Backbone bond lengths (Angstrom), bond angles and torsions (degrees), N, CA, C in turn:
res aa  C-N    CA-C-N  psi(-1)  N-CA   C-N-CA  omega(-1)  CA-C   N-CA-C  phi
1 M - - - 1.451 - - 1.528 109.64 -
2 I 1.298 115.34 145.39 1.461 121.35 175.51 1.527 107.78 -133.43
3 R 1.310 114.68 141.61 1.463 120.54 174.79 1.515 106.55 -122.56
4 I 1.322 116.10 129.29 1.461 122.37 -179.24 1.522 107.65 -119.83
5 T 1.321 115.86 117.39 1.458 121.34 179.55 1.519 108.13 -114.30
6 R 1.306 115.79 124.06 1.468 121.10 -179.01 1.516 109.70 -93.13
7 I 1.341 114.58 131.84 1.459 121.81 177.82 1.527 106.32 -125.09
8 D 1.328 116.47 108.70 1.463 120.82 -176.78 1.516 111.09 -85.18
9 G 1.325 114.92 133.28 1.454 122.11 173.12 1.511 108.93 -111.03
10 A 1.306 116.57 -177.61 1.463 120.76 -178.42 1.524 111.52 -67.27
11 R 1.342 117.31 -39.17 1.465 120.10 -174.30 1.520 113.94 -113.35
12 E 1.301 116.66 -20.69 1.463 118.80 178.93 1.516 109.23 -152.49
13 A 1.306 114.45 168.40 1.458 120.77 179.22 1.523 108.81 -110.30
14 T 1.306 114.76 150.90 1.457 121.64 173.28 1.519 107.75 -114.87
15 L 1.312 115.35 135.72 1.458 121.23 173.10 1.518 107.37 -109.98
16 R 1.323 116.05 116.92 1.459 120.29 175.48 1.526 107.05 -88.80
17 I 1.319 115.97 117.48 1.453 121.95 -176.95 1.522 108.23 -102.94
18 E 1.329 115.69 130.86 1.463 121.12 179.84 1.528 109.19 -128.97
19 G 1.316 115.31 140.46 1.460 119.60 174.55 1.512 112.75 103.30
20 R 1.324 114.90 -135.72 1.455 122.55 -171.97 1.528 110.54 -116.78
21 I 1.333 115.56 130.06 1.464 120.30 176.47 1.522 106.61 -99.47
22 T 1.323 114.99 101.74 1.462 121.37 -177.55 1.526 109.50 -127.18
23 R 1.320 114.79 163.36 1.468 121.31 -175.91 1.538 113.41 -44.88
24 P 1.334 119.86 -48.13 1.471 118.33 -178.00 1.531 114.18 -65.48
25 R 1.333 117.36 -19.79 1.481 120.90 -176.87 1.530 113.01 -95.95
26 I 1.310 117.03 -8.98 1.465 120.86 -175.85 1.532 113.02 -61.09
27 P 1.338 119.91 -41.19 1.473 117.84 178.35 1.532 113.45 -56.80
28 A 1.332 117.76 -38.86 1.466 120.40 178.74 1.522 110.63 -66.01
29 L 1.330 117.21 -40.09 1.466 121.09 178.40 1.522 110.72 -65.34
30 R 1.324 116.85 -46.71 1.472 120.29 179.34 1.527 111.51 -61.92
31 E 1.318 117.08 -41.71 1.469 120.79 179.86 1.528 110.83 -61.69
32 A 1.331 116.72 -44.69 1.466 120.39 179.23 1.527 110.52 -63.60
33 C 1.336 116.91 -42.78 1.475 120.48 178.28 1.517 111.36 -64.05
34 D 1.314 116.90 -45.93 1.467 120.54 179.98 1.521 111.69 -58.84
35 Q 1.317 116.70 -41.58 1.457 120.33 179.76 1.536 110.69 -63.50
36 C 1.331 116.80 -44.44 1.471 120.32 178.56 1.524 111.21 -64.22
37 L 1.323 116.34 -41.89 1.460 120.20 -179.70 1.522 111.31 -64.89
38 T 1.319 117.07 -38.47 1.460 121.02 177.99 1.524 110.84 -64.53
39 E 1.314 116.47 -41.63 1.461 120.84 -175.67 1.526 113.54 -82.22
40 H 1.340 117.19 -34.16 1.465 120.39 -173.08 1.521 114.38 -119.15
41 G 1.327 117.65 -17.81 1.458 120.44 -177.99 1.517 114.11 82.60
42 A 1.331 117.30 -9.15 1.460 121.98 178.51 1.520 108.60 -153.86
43 V 1.319 115.09 156.64 1.463 120.07 177.23 1.524 108.48 -148.32
44 T 1.313 115.62 143.79 1.454 122.28 173.83 1.521 107.76 -110.77
45 L 1.325 115.90 130.36 1.459 120.76 176.47 1.518 108.53 -102.79
46 D 1.317 116.50 114.51 1.462 121.92 176.03 1.527 106.98 -87.73
47 L 1.326 116.12 107.53 1.454 122.17 -174.52 1.525 112.38 -102.52
48 S 1.318 117.60 15.38 1.465 121.37 -174.96 1.527 112.83 -65.33
49 R 1.313 117.79 -17.27 1.469 120.40 -178.77 1.524 112.53 -111.87
50 V 1.335 116.47 16.42 1.465 121.18 176.22 1.521 107.92 -85.05
51 D 1.336 116.66 125.04 1.462 118.85 -179.07 1.528 113.55 -107.03
52 F 1.345 117.16 -3.34 1.466 119.97 178.51 1.521 109.18 -164.98
53 A 1.320 115.75 144.62 1.467 121.49 170.78 1.522 107.32 -143.29
54 D 1.335 116.26 126.91 1.459 119.17 176.66 1.525 108.74 -81.62
55 E 1.323 116.42 -178.91 1.472 120.80 -176.63 1.531 111.54 -57.26
56 A 1.329 116.58 -42.28 1.468 119.93 179.37 1.531 110.78 -66.07
57 G 1.318 117.52 -37.10 1.456 121.23 177.94 1.513 112.23 -65.57
58 V 1.337 116.47 -42.90 1.459 121.21 178.18 1.524 109.87 -63.44
59 Q 1.317 116.91 -44.34 1.473 120.56 179.25 1.528 110.83 -61.35
60 T 1.310 117.38 -41.46 1.463 121.47 178.71 1.519 110.64 -62.89
61 L 1.333 117.25 -43.97 1.460 120.29 178.65 1.523 111.12 -62.65
62 R 1.316 117.21 -39.45 1.474 120.45 176.75 1.522 110.91 -61.13
63 E 1.329 116.22 -44.98 1.470 120.30 179.87 1.517 110.94 -62.91
64 L 1.318 116.83 -42.99 1.459 120.32 179.57 1.531 110.75 -63.82
65 A 1.329 116.88 -39.40 1.464 120.90 -179.91 1.525 111.64 -67.39
66 R 1.334 117.23 -30.63 1.469 119.85 176.59 1.528 110.93 -73.09
67 G 1.313 116.11 -18.66 1.464 121.15 177.93 1.511 110.31 -90.77
68 R 1.301 116.44 -131.23 1.470 121.21 -176.01 1.518 112.54 -108.65
69 A 1.329 117.09 29.25 1.460 121.14 178.69 1.522 109.52 -110.30
70 A 1.310 115.60 134.33 1.468 121.46 174.40 1.524 107.85 -100.79
71 L 1.323 116.23 131.57 1.457 121.54 178.99 1.520 108.33 -101.08
72 V 1.325 117.26 123.70 1.465 121.15 179.79 1.529 109.43 -130.65
73 G 1.320 115.02 157.24 1.455 120.74 174.54 1.516 115.21 74.58
74 C 1.325 117.33 20.60 1.467 120.29 -179.42 1.527 110.10 -67.24
75 S 1.325 116.37 138.08 1.456 120.46 171.52 1.525 107.88 -68.02
76 G 1.307 117.04 164.13 1.456 120.55 177.68 1.515 111.69 -58.32
77 F 1.322 116.35 -40.13 1.461 121.01 -179.37 1.531 110.62 -65.16
78 L 1.324 117.00 -47.45 1.464 120.38 -179.46 1.529 110.27 -64.88
79 R 1.317 117.30 -40.09 1.465 120.94 178.20 1.533 110.17 -60.18
80 A 1.335 116.61 -42.22 1.464 120.66 178.99 1.533 110.89 -63.12
81 L 1.320 116.99 -41.75 1.465 120.41 178.57 1.526 110.94 -62.95
82 L 1.321 116.67 -41.10 1.461 120.54 -178.79 1.524 112.08 -68.03
83 Q 1.321 117.02 -28.31 1.458 120.68 -177.08 1.522 112.96 -90.96
84 E 1.335 118.56 -11.85 1.459 121.17 179.24 1.514 110.44 -60.35
85 N 1.322 115.43 144.26 1.460 120.72 173.89 1.524 108.67 -73.57
86 T 1.296 115.31 138.62 1.465 119.31 177.75 1.515 108.74 -103.53
87 P 1.336 116.56 145.68 1.484 119.72 179.63 1.503 112.00 -66.18
């Protein structure tokens, strides 16, 4: 399960992500990010309440971070997964 809560600011939006980022939930995450990016040009993903991300979830977060999304609040484990070299 994933819960996405949007918090709008004056210049950008923050999406608070809770739960598990897994392949079946990625379309909902991408849709929420795309909407924020269209409206604000930037988005911050608060990942402090993410307790699991599968390989597809980690890859999606990497792609978003290479774009206009800022990732904040990563646990040590999630940060390590995001920084791992991929084959």
